[in-house]
C-alpha positions, 0 to 999 in steps of 0.5 A: 500500499502507498503512503500519504494517500489523501483521497478517501476515494483512492484508498477505497479503490486500492482496498477493493483491489487489495481484497480481490488479490489478497483476501479472495484466495483465503476466504469464502466469497461471502466473507471476502465481501463482508471484509471488503465492506468493513474496510471500506466503512472504516475509510468512509467513517475515518475510523482506525482498526480496533486495537486491544492491548496494543495489538489488532483486535481480531475478535472485534473484527470478526464480530463486525464482519459477521464471519461465520468461522473463526479467522484463520492465521492465513486470513489474519496475515492477508488482512493485516497489510490492509488494516495497516494502510488504513491506520497509516492513512488516518495518521497522515491526514491527521483527522480525529476519528468520530466516536462510534457506538462501542460494541458490548465487547469493547465496553467490557475490555476497553476502559479509557482513563479520564482526564481532569477536564473530563472529571470536572465536566462530569461533576458539573453535569451531576451538579446540574442534575441535582439542582431542584426543578423548582428553582428559577431559570436564572438560579439555574444558570448561576448554578451551572456557571458555578458548577462547570468552570470555563473550559474555553482557551484564554483570549478573544473569541474566534471571529465568525467565518464570513463566506464572502469577505470584503477585500481590504484593497482593490486588485491592483495587480495580477501576478503570473505565477500560481504561488504569487497569485494565491498569496496575493489574494489571501493578503488582499482579503486580510486572511491567513492560510489557517483561516482560509482552510477553515472557510473552504474545507468542509467538515469530514474532508481529508484536506489538510491545512499543511497542503494549503501552506505548501501551495503558498510556499511553492513547495507543491502545486494542486494535482488531484481533483480534490485539490482542484475543487478546493481551488474552485471554492477559493475562487468562489469565496474571493469572487474570482473568475472560474479557473483563475488559479488553474490557468496560473499553474506551472503545468496547466495542461497536466492531467489531474489524478483521482478520476473515478473511472471504475475498477475495470480500467487498467492503469495505462488506459486510466492515464490516457483517459485522465488527460481528457476528463473534466475536473468535476468528473467524480461529482457528475451522475453516473450516466453523464460519466459514461457518456464522457468516457464513451466519447473520449474513447470513440473520438480521441483515443481510437478515432471514430472512422469506419476504418479505425473501427475495422482496424481495432477489430482486425488487430485482435486477430494475430496471424502473420508470419514474421522474418526476424532475421531480416531487418530493414528500415531501422528495425526487425521485420515483425509485421507490425511496423506500419500502423497507419502511416504509409509515407514510405511506400514505394507507390505514389501517395495517391495509391499508398497501401496500408492495412491494420493486419500489419499489427499482427505477427506472432509466428516466426518463419520456418528456416527454409522459408526464411532463407528463401525470403533472405535470397529474394531481398538480397536480389532486390536490394543489392547494388549489383545483380549476381552473375547469371541473373537479371532484374528490373528495378531495385528496392529501397530499405523501406520498400523492402521492409514493406514487402517482407511484411506483406508477404508475411501476411499472405503466408500467415493467412495460408498457415492460419487454422480454418477453425480460428477467427482468422479462418485461414487455409491450414497449410502446414508451416513446413510446406510454405515456400515461395514456389507456391506463388506461381500457382493461381489457386493460391492467389485466387484464395488469398484475394478472395479471403481478404475481400471476405474479411473487409467486404470489398476489394481494395488497392492492397490486392492490386499491389500484391498482384503487381508484386507477383507479376514482377516476380514471374516476369520473363527474363527478370522475375526472381521466381522465373530464375529459381525453378528449384523452388518447386521442389518443396511445393506440396499439393494443397486440396482445392488450391494446388493439384498434383497435376499442376505441380507435375506440369510445372516440373516439366516446364517451369517457364510455361507455368510462370508465363501462365501465372503471369497472364492470370495475374495481369487479368485478375489485377485488371478485374480487381481495379474495376471493382476496388474501393478506397478502404479509408478516406485519407482526408476524413481525420482532418476534414474540418481543417480542409473545409476551412477558408484557410486550412493552414491558419486553422491547423496553426491553431494547434501550435498556439494551443501547445504554446498556451499550455506550455509548462514551466521549464524550471519546475517541469523540464521534461514536460516542457521539453516534450511540449517544445518538441511537439510544437516544433514537429508541427511547425516544421511540418507546416513550413517544410511539407516533408514526408514523415521519413524525411522529417524524422530523419532530419539531422541537426548541426548546432550553431558554431559546428561545421555542417555536413557536406552535400555529398556526406548527406547524399551518402546518408540519404538524409537532410540536415538542419543547420545555421546559415551565417550568411542568411542569419537563419536556420536552413534545411538542406536535403539531397534529392536522393533522400526523397521517395520521388527523387527522380521527379521533375520537381528536383532536377537532381538538385537538393531541397533548400529552404531557410525557415522563417522567423515567425510567431516565435519559431526561432525562440523555441528552436534555439531553446530546443537545441540548447536545452530541451533536447539534452533533457530528452536525451538524458544519458542516452547516445545521441542519434544526431537527429533533430527530433529525439525520443524521451529516453526512459529506463527501458529505452534502447535508442533515442531515435524515432522510427516510423511507428514511434514518430507517427505515435508522437505526432498522433499523441500531440493531436490527441492532447492539443488538437482535438477540441473536447467539449467537456473540458474546453481544451483542444484547438479544432472541433471535429478533428480526429487523430492522424499522423504527420502525412496529413500536413502535406494535405493541409498545405496543398489544400490551402494553396489550392484554395488561395490560388487555384494552382496545382503547380504552386500546390506541388511546390509546397509538397515537393511533387508534380502538378499531375500528382497533386491534381490526381490526389486533391481532385476533391478540391471543392467547386465552390472554392474554384468559383469563389476564386473566379468571382474574386477576380471578376469582382475587381472590375465592379469594385474599380467602377 
């Protein structure tokens, strides 16, 4: 049990969990419920556990709990930590327990000695009782006065508590810090912290006056819901605006503790929910609390799109095969590297492929299949093709990682049991081989299996068939050049017959050609009926529909600055807030893909920047100080971009001087000088501009594709989505999303302002044709408004 637990609700929740873990195994269900109710009643009535002769009075506890059998030693040992926790809590809060009605046994065994004051009071009562009733009231009062000596302390009587005192002077200043503001208001009303405590703390509440003193001295700040409620009472007493003190807290955006969300919610989810629950959550009706929890889970935590709901259901079914011995793109290939961010695929952004099944992956590939995968990857990524082989095109690191995961999903579906929730094909693991991929029955089953899971065909199936086409293409296909893969193929009832295997052995190239023709026709058929399985614009639609999408999205950065913690008191929280601010600001200024933004290197002021050739070797950009331009410069070689051969670059690097607008350089300099080192701690510096918060379990401070996406998404959840129950958040209707959506914001903003696809392409380092295809949903009324703006100039001139 923890010490110094001020809230009785918190201790009651802990006692409930304690009974479930410690008492339930050694007691019957009835006795466990009675013991739990007894311990909770001690907390509610602020009573200490019974003591007899300096020891726990187990007989009294057994009577109060109505136990049918004598308490065993195991039950006593199990209960003792809970009793000790209640005793410590009573001692910490310093409250005097109320005098309960003593039981008969207590009356027999516990004799409390009287104090001299108690003896005098008792004699006075007896004297009053012995006075004859015939005496006058005045005589009776005199008798009582003579018999009962005054027990009050010397000095003047305490002044009555005025619920709304008048200030001694008008408010001539407004201190910025919470400590100074609270001290100033107490002086303004001529009170002390002791008198203020008596005025705002209700009888029976476990809020100690020393806590109020710690606020005034600056040793502590309010954190719990109970403390925030006391702040509200002080504001009401002094007739201050609601939220006056909370807005001055050194960490105004910090999540409060003590929300009563139920015992069925685990600690991790409880911490996530605490950011988005109102301060008066515990005092709300049960129905209202359930409404708030449902809204937060649906809108902020998960995102309320159809695709998100499908994704949440799909990730519970784990079936993919992983290849842990093959690592590309910064980590092992585990079928769970691509969550929803698809910035680094080898397709155009308009047809980027993603799937929630990529979160699965619990089966390691058998050795033979792993060797085949390694040979394929080596064939596709090596600088030079091995002697005797030919190929068409190469894979980059991200493409290789993606293809490993996609093929792992296909093999995992084939191996999954038909009776499981996945409803796979049940092919034994030892029979899995790349030689199976030249038989149309395998692919027909797989694409139809995916259609049954989702309900329609998508670009994913077309992409997978394009992979199969490249593997079986004449002259350059990897499968075409490895007929030995057929040796491990076994017949699969309904998918591969023994006759098909024999035909392939007789003429391997004819079998590959038959499959090549099949895959080409099947791909065209699916393209005619495929649907978009997610709307990439849906999470940011409120931004894109605004007259100025960039100005609308900029509100998130302003929200971060408004709720920035005090760096002196909370250095790590301040560093994380500045990092979130710079993520969004650099994303809005540069329009980079996630990969280029997270891999951006840093060269601090006064250091010699990396040469352009070195950056080309690393395929990364760099943020450095430009002495000639007197500004922070971003330089990224063309080969670092996914569309390096686009006409936008023309083999020239991307170079941009960041503008010093709205405090960008102030936060950037502070991040480089102080905040970044706070985030790094003692970890090795990866030399990237953005680094993770290093903790005891951290192995690497560099972001990968998944962690960078989650960091961006967390920023949107905390600062971007407007919460009607707390009043926090910048944009109403926004949903969680990743860094790639910033490119949509920039392109749509320029299209709305200029109507030019060419200028929009400049903002995201791409071609006008791609922008025209991807942003074809540019609203017609915006185009008409642009035309009307030009035409209306004639009438205004007249």
